[in-house]
C-alpha positions in Angstrom: 13.3 -14.2 -30.8 14.6 -12.1 -28.0 17.4 -9.6 -28.7 20.7 -10.5 -26.9 21.3 -8.4 -23.8 24.6 -7.0 -25.0 23.0 -5.9 -28.2 20.2 -4.1 -26.4 22.7 -2.3 -24.1 24.8 -1.3 -27.1 21.7 0.2 -28.8 21.0 2.3 -25.6 24.6 3.4 -25.4 24.5 4.6 -29.0 21.4 6.6 -28.2 23.0 8.2 -25.1 26.2 9.0 -27.0 24.1 10.9 -29.6 22.9 13.2 -26.8 19.3 12.4 -27.6 18.2 12.1 -24.0 19.8 15.2 -22.6 17.3 18.0 -23.7 14.5 18.9 -21.3 12.0 18.5 -24.2 12.9 14.8 -24.6 12.6 14.1 -20.9 9.2 15.8 -20.7 8.0 13.8 -23.7 8.9 10.5 -22.0 7.1 11.6 -18.8 4.0 12.6 -20.8 4.1 9.2 -22.5 4.2 7.5 -19.1 1.2 9.6 -18.1 -0.7 8.4 -21.2 0.3 4.8 -20.4 -1.2 5.1 -16.9 -4.4 6.6 -18.2 -4.9 4.3 -21.2 -3.8 1.0 -19.8 -5.1 1.0 -16.2 -7.3 -2.0 -16.8 -4.5 -4.1 -18.3 -2.2 -3.1 -15.4 -4.9 -4.1 -12.9 -5.5 -7.4 -14.6 -1.8 -8.2 -14.5 -1.5 -7.3 -10.8 -4.6 -9.5 -10.1 -3.0 -12.4 -11.9 0.3 -12.0 -10.0 -0.9 -11.0 -6.5 -4.6 -11.6 -6.3 -5.4 -7.9 -5.8 -8.7 -6.3 -6.8 -8.7 -3.4 -9.2 -9.2 -0.7 -6.6 -6.3 -1.9 -4.4 -4.1 -2.0 -7.5 -5.1 1.6 -8.3 -4.5 2.7 -4.7 -1.1 1.0 -4.3 0.8 0.7 -7.6 -1.0 3.3 -9.8 -1.6 6.2 -7.4 1.9 6.1 -6.0 3.3 6.0 -9.5 1.2 9.0 -10.6 2.4 11.0 -7.6 6.0 10.6 -8.7 5.1 11.3 -12.3 3.2 14.5 -11.6 6.1 15.8 -9.4 8.7 15.0 -12.0 6.8 16.7 -14.8 6.3 19.8 -12.7 9.8 20.2 -11.6 12.2 18.5 -14.1 13.3 21.7 -15.8 14.0 23.3 -12.4 16.0 20.3 -11.3 18.1 20.5 -14.4 19.2 24.0 -13.8 22.8 24.6 -12.7 23.0 25.5 -9.0 25.2 28.5 -8.1 27.4 28.0 -5.0 29.6 30.5 -3.2 33.3 30.8 -3.9 35.8 31.4 -1.1 37.6 34.8 -1.1 40.9 33.0 -1.6 39.7 31.8 -5.0 38.4 35.1 -6.3 37.7 36.3 -8.9 35.7 33.2 -9.9 32.2 31.7 -10.2 31.2 28.2 -9.0 28.3 26.0 -9.7 27.0 22.5 -9.7 25.8 21.2 -13.1 23.7 18.0 -13.4 24.4 15.6 -16.1 22.9 12.1 -16.8 24.9 9.1 -15.9 24.4 7.2 -19.1 22.7 3.7 -19.3 21.2 2.7 -15.9 19.5 -0.5 -14.7 16.4 -0.7 -12.6 15.8 -4.1 -11.0 12.3 -4.3 -9.6 10.7 -6.7 -7.1 7.4 -8.7 -7.2 5.5 -7.1 -4.4 4.7 -3.8 -6.2 5.8 -4.9 -9.6 4.5 -1.9 -11.5 5.2 0.9 -9.1 8.7 -0.2 -8.1 9.7 -0.6 -11.8 8.1 2.6 -13.1 8.8 5.0 -10.2 12.6 4.7 -10.5 12.2 4.7 -14.2 10.6 8.1 -13.9 13.5 9.4 -11.9 16.0 8.0 -14.4 14.3 9.5 -17.4 13.9 12.9 -15.7 17.6 12.8 -15.2 18.1 12.2 -19.0 19.4 8.6 -18.9 18.8 5.6 -21.1 17.2 2.8 -18.9 17.1 -0.9 -18.8 14.2 -2.2 -16.7 14.5 -5.7 -15.3 11.1 -6.8 -13.8 10.7 -9.6 -11.3 10.2 -13.0 -12.8 8.0 -13.8 -9.7 5.4 -11.4 -11.1 5.2 -12.8 -14.7 2.0 -11.1 -15.9 3.2 -7.7 -14.9 6.7 -8.4 -16.3 5.3 -9.3 -19.6 3.0 -6.3 -19.7 5.9 -3.9 -18.9 7.9 -5.6 -21.7 5.0 -4.9 -24.1 4.0 -1.4 -23.0 7.2 0.5 -22.1 8.9 0.3 -25.5 5.5 1.0 -27.1 5.0 4.3 -25.2 8.5 5.4 -24.6 11.6 6.0 -26.9 12.4 2.4 -27.7 16.0 3.3 -28.5 16.4 4.7 -25.0 14.3 2.3 -22.8 14.6 -1.5 -22.9 12.8 -4.2 -20.8 14.7 -7.4 -20.1 12.8 -10.3 -18.7 14.3 -13.3 -17.0 15.7 -14.7 -13.7 18.9 -14.2 -11.9 21.0 -15.1 -14.9 19.6 -12.2 -16.9 20.2 -9.8 -14.0 23.8 -10.9 -13.7 24.4 -10.6 -17.5 23.0 -7.1 -17.4 25.3 -6.1 -14.5 28.2 -7.6 -16.4 27.6 -5.0 -19.1 29.3 -2.4 -16.8 26.3 -0.1 -16.7 26.5 3.4 -15.2 24.2 2.8 -12.2 22.1 0.0 -10.7 19.0 0.5 -8.6 17.8 -2.7 -6.9 14.7 -3.2 -4.8 14.6 -6.5 -2.9 16.1 -8.4 0.0 19.6 -8.0 1.6 20.7 -11.5 0.5 20.2 -10.8 -3.2 21.5 -7.2 -2.7 24.9 -8.6 -1.7 25.1 -10.5 -4.9 24.1 -7.4 -6.9 26.7 -5.3 -5.1 29.4 -7.9 -5.6 28.6 -8.1 -9.4 28.6 -4.3 -9.7 31.9 -4.0 -7.8 33.7 -5.8 -10.7 32.9 -2.8 -12.9 32.9 -0.1 -10.1 29.2 0.4 -11.0 27.5 2.5 -8.3 24.4 1.0 -6.7 21.3 2.2 -4.9 19.8 -0.6 -2.8 16.3 -0.4 -1.5 16.0 -3.3 0.9 13.8 -4.2 3.9 14.1 -5.4 7.4 12.0 -5.7 10.5 10.3 -2.4 10.7 9.0 -1.8 14.3 6.0 0.1 15.6 6.0 1.3 19.1 2.7 1.9 20.8 2.6 3.8 24.1 -0.1 3.5 26.8 -1.2 7.1 26.0 -2.0 6.3 22.4 -5.5 6.1 21.0 -5.4 2.3 20.9 -8.2 2.0 18.4 -6.6 4.4 15.9 -3.2 2.9 16.4 -4.5 -0.6 15.9 -6.5 0.3 12.8 -3.4 1.9 11.2 -1.1 -1.0 12.0 -3.7 -3.5 10.8 -4.0 -1.5 7.6 -0.2 -1.9 7.1 -0.7 -5.7 7.3 -3.9 -5.6 5.1 -2.3 -3.8 2.1 -0.9 -6.3 -0.3 -1.2 -8.9 2.5 1.6 -7.4 4.4 4.0 -8.0 1.5 5.4 -4.5 1.7 9.0 -3.6 2.6 7.8 -0.8 4.9 4.9 -2.7 6.5 5.1 -2.7 10.3 6.8 -6.0 10.9 6.2 -6.2 14.6 4.7 -4.1 17.4 6.2 -3.2 20.8 3.2 -2.3 23.0 3.5 -0.9 26.5 2.8 -3.7 29.0 -0.4 -2.2 30.4 -2.1 -1.9 27.1 -0.6 -4.8 25.0 -3.6 -7.2 25.4 -6.1 -4.4 24.7 -4.1 -3.3 21.7 -4.0 -6.9 20.3 -7.8 -7.1 20.5 -8.2 -3.8 18.8 -6.0 -5.0 16.0 -8.2 -8.1 15.6 -11.3 -6.0 15.5 -9.8 -3.5 13.0 -8.7 -6.3 10.6 -12.0 -8.1 10.8 -13.8 -4.8 9.9 -11.5 -4.3 6.9 -12.0 -7.8 5.6 -15.8 -8.2 6.3 -17.3 -9.9 3.3 -13.9 -10.4 1.7 -13.0 -13.9 2.8 -12.1 -13.2 6.4 -8.6 -13.7 7.6 -7.3 -15.7 4.7 -4.8 -13.6 2.7 -3.4 -14.3 -0.8 0.3 -14.8 -0.9 2.4 -14.3 -4.1 3.4 -18.0 -4.5 3.6 -21.4 -2.8 7.2 -21.0 -1.7 6.6 -17.7 0.1 3.4 -19.1 1.7 5.4 -22.1 2.9 8.1 -19.8 4.4 5.4 -17.8 6.3 3.8 -21.1 7.5 7.2 -22.0 8.9 7.4 -18.8 10.9 4.2 -19.9 12.6 5.9 -22.9 14.1 7.8 -22.8 17.3 7.5 -19.1 17.9 6.7 -19.6 21.6 3.9 -16.9 21.7 0.2 -16.9 22.0 -1.9 -16.8 18.8 -4.9 -14.5 19.5 -6.3 -14.7 15.9 -5.5 -16.7 12.7 -2.7 -19.1 12.7 -3.9 -21.3 9.7 -2.4 -21.5 6.3 -2.8 -23.4 3.0 0.5 -23.0 1.2 -0.6 -25.1 -1.8 -3.4 -22.5 -2.3 -1.1 -19.6 -1.7 -3.1 -18.5 1.4 -2.0 -17.5 4.9 -4.3 -16.2 7.6 -3.9 -12.8 9.1 -2.3 -13.8 12.4 -1.6 -11.9 15.7 1.0 -13.5 18.0 1.5 -12.0 21.5 4.8 -12.5 23.3 6.8 -14.6 20.9 10.3 -15.7 21.7 12.6 -12.9 20.7 15.0 -15.5 19.3 12.4 -17.3 17.2 12.6 -16.9 13.4 9.3 -14.9 13.6 11.3 -12.2 15.5 14.6 -12.5 13.7 13.6 -12.8 10.0 11.7 -10.2 8.0 8.1 -11.5 7.9 6.9 -9.9 4.7 3.4 -11.2 5.1 0.1 -10.9 7.2 1.6 -12.0 10.5 1.9 -9.5 13.4 3.9 -10.2 16.5 3.2 -8.1 19.5 5.9 -7.8 22.2 5.4 -6.1 25.6 7.7 -3.5 27.0 8.0 -1.6 30.3 9.5 1.7 29.3 10.0 3.6 26.1 13.8 3.3 26.7 13.3 -0.5 26.8 11.5 -0.4 23.5 14.0 1.8 21.9 16.9 -0.4 23.2 15.1 -3.5 21.7 15.0 -1.8 18.3 18.6 -0.6 18.5 19.8 -4.1 19.3 18.7 -5.3 15.9 19.7 -4.3 12.3 18.6 -0.9 11.2 15.1 -1.1 9.6 13.8 0.5 6.5 11.0 2.2 8.4 10.1 2.8 12.1 6.8 3.9 13.6 5.8 5.5 16.8 2.3 5.9 18.2 2.2 8.5 21.0 0.7 11.9 21.6 3.8 12.9 23.5 6.4 15.3 22.0 9.0 14.0 24.5 8.4 10.5 23.2 8.7 11.7 19.7 11.9 13.5 20.3 13.4 10.5 22.1 12.3 8.2 19.2 13.7 10.4 16.5 17.0 10.9 18.3 17.7 7.3 19.2 16.1 5.1 16.5 18.0 4.9 13.2 15.8 3.9 10.3 15.5 4.7 6.6 12.3 6.7 7.3 10.0 7.4 10.2 6.2 8.0 10.6 4.7 9.3 13.8 1.2 8.1 14.5 0.7 6.2 11.2 2.5 3.8 9.0 4.0 3.8 5.4 2.6 7.1 4.3 6.1 8.8 4.0 6.6 6.8 0.8 3.9 8.8 -0.9 5.6 12.2 -0.3 7.9 12.9 -3.3 9.6 15.6 -1.3 11.0 13.1 1.1 13.9 10.8 0.3 13.0 7.1 0.3 15.8 4.7 1.2 17.4 2.6 3.8 20.3 2.7 6.2 22.7 -0.1 7.2 21.2 -3.5 6.5 18.0 -1.9 5.0 19.8 -0.3 2.1 21.9 2.5 0.8 21.1 5.6 -1.2 17.6 7.1 -1.8 15.3 8.3 -4.5 11.8 9.8 -5.1 11.2 13.3 -6.4 14.3 15.4 -6.7 16.3 12.9 -4.7 15.6 10.4 -7.5 16.7 12.9 -10.1 20.0 13.4 -8.2 20.5 9.7 -7.7 20.5 9.2 -11.5 22.6 12.3 -12.2 26.3 13.2 -11.8 26.7 16.4 -9.9 29.5 18.0 -11.8 31.5 20.6 -10.0 32.4 23.7 -12.2 34.6 26.7 -11.3 35.3 29.4 -13.8 38.0 32.1 -13.5 38.8 35.0 -15.8 42.1 35.0 -17.6 43.0 38.2 -15.9 44.2 39.0 -13.3 46.8 36.2 -13.0 49.0 37.1 -10.0 52.5 35.5 -10.3 52.8 35.0 -6.5 50.8 31.8 -6.6 53.3 30.1 -8.9 56.7 28.8 -8.0 59.4 29.5 -7.3 58.3 30.9 -4.0 60.4 33.5 -2.2 60.3 33.8 1.6 58.1 36.8 1.2 55.5 35.1 -1.0 55.5 32.0 1.3 54.6 34.2 4.2 52.0 36.1 2.2 50.3 32.9 0.9 50.2 31.4 4.4 48.5 34.5 5.7 46.1 34.8 2.8 45.2 31.1 2.3 
């Protein structure tokens, strides 16, 4: 029999109120325990990811496990340093005094994770929340049931079960958790659900971090090494069948090289999938496969490879579409799958204007050897993160914040940025009791008013 959500949250609140999670030693113990979980349960994790997403063990290691380990190693190495109070300067007008920022945990926080990287995107924010000294509720995605069940089994077994809880279920469970008035919510998913999360959190003034998605563009210039650019873009659509929030959603290719680039993408993907079933890619479920199939209808472009699907079998071909209609759903909805539209452009300004005319993406990519192109791209394209001459790898650097902007999200985490997301930065100023000049207190004479105006 499952424990009621309110009862689980109450238990975590009692634990936090007892100050159990605040010492550095407790935080390090939890991170050590997560390290043991990764080492001892890799096979079980891989099996769950295979059941949910059809991945082989190596791809699961490369995507969910390696990225989790990167975050864990960084947090273990730095958590004591992150916890230290940070001295800041004090203006002359406030002297004598000392000022600093002191980090304190928020309390009981909620991590709502998605189905596409169901282990990594549950455990990575969990690492940050534990490093910050919080109690944590993890709500895994019901669309990755094997991984959800495994997290519910393993996390309380390895971690402090009075400080970490896993709640399984669908939207109703998520809403009930938010209704507990928790101290922070981190949600990874789509903008539509994010609006419901934010609305529910607003009732309790619960702060939120929203890691969303969007149509992340890749711009390829005529001076790029087309084979390298194509291989890297194809890799972004190969990994997890393109079901990645920072996968390149579409490519803007300079007009003179667009056709050659499309052929290079086809060659690159064929090389990656040789002996592995060809272009057919496993999709998480029939509903998502049907949605992707719908995007392949009425796009108005030319299919240069793929184009077939079998939604009942949760399969969609890797597909390249050149010159689709910019107003077709293929170019207005986030694809989140193994379909790559390629649109021609005439000048870099045209390509940048195309991106800027649309909602701000979670990631943006530029392939060009030109520093002038890079400067223009960085100055004029607003995105959660940018990679020049590759795709997606910024997510693996724990020293970079990971988050969106505008429609692609708010807030950020990873590394110290995650620690700060789950911490309150408490401002502290300390003054000695002496001296205590009376001129700063009323009543103010004409002379003290003039003196204070000059001094302040």
